[in-house]
N, C-alpha and C positions, 0 to 999 in steps of 0.2 A: 477455452472450452472447459466446462466442468464435467468430470467423469464421475460415474456412480461409485458408491461405497463398495459395491461388489467388485467392480473393475480394479479399484485400488487394492482391495484385499488379495485379488488374484496376482496382481503385479508384485505385491509385497511377498506373497507366498513363493513365487518363482525366484525372487531375489534371495529369499531365505534359503531356498533349495540349492543355491550356489550358482545360479545363472547370472551372467553379467548384465550391467545396466544397459549397454548398447544392444545386446541380444534381446532383452525383454522389450526395449523401446521399439526395435524393428518388428518384433512379432505382433505388437499391439498397435503399431502405427502412431505412436506418440513420440514426443521428443525425449532425448536423454535427460535434459534438464528437468522435465516433468517427473520422470522416474526418480531422479536424485532428490527432488523437492519432496515427493511423497515419502521417501525413506527418511529424509531429514525431519519432516513433520512428525513422523511416528517416533523417531528417536528422541527429539527434543520435547514434544508435547504429548506423547502417548496418544496420538490422534490418527485415525484412519479416514474418517468422514470428511467430505469436502466442506469448505466454508459455506455458510448459508447466506452471509452478507459480506459486502466489501467494507474495507476500512476507510472509506472516503467520506470526508465531511462535505456537506453541501454549503457552498458559500453563496448565499443569496444576495439580492440587491442591498438589503439593509446592512449586511456585514461589509460589503464593498464600500458603501457610503460612509460608514463609521471609520473605516480604514483611511479613506480619502480625507475626511475631515480631520483626522488625527495628524496626517502628513501635512495638511494645509496649516494647521495650528503650529506645528513644529517649524515650518518655514517662516510663518509670521513672527514667531518668537525669535528665531535666529536673525531676522531682519530688523527686529525692534519695532515692528508695526503693532499699534494698538496698546503700547505701554504708556502709562500716565507719566508725564514729566520728562519725556524723552522726545527727541526728534524736533521737528520744526513746529512752531506754534501757529 
């Protein structure tokens, strides 16, 4: 679930005021790991706002086909299939 920038700011303010991670998580009904992650993002990236997009790549049919063809060629090369001057005539 994505929480608003304001909610993140309030959580960070409470943590800065000396409240514990567990206490803040229980008060807002969020997980402790989420509170730790928000604190870590601010510490490492100076960021308070949630991500707008995910870091997932779309792997469409064309990408899957290219990967399959690459594996097929590798198997054919390993087996010696399609090489000129090799194998049975």
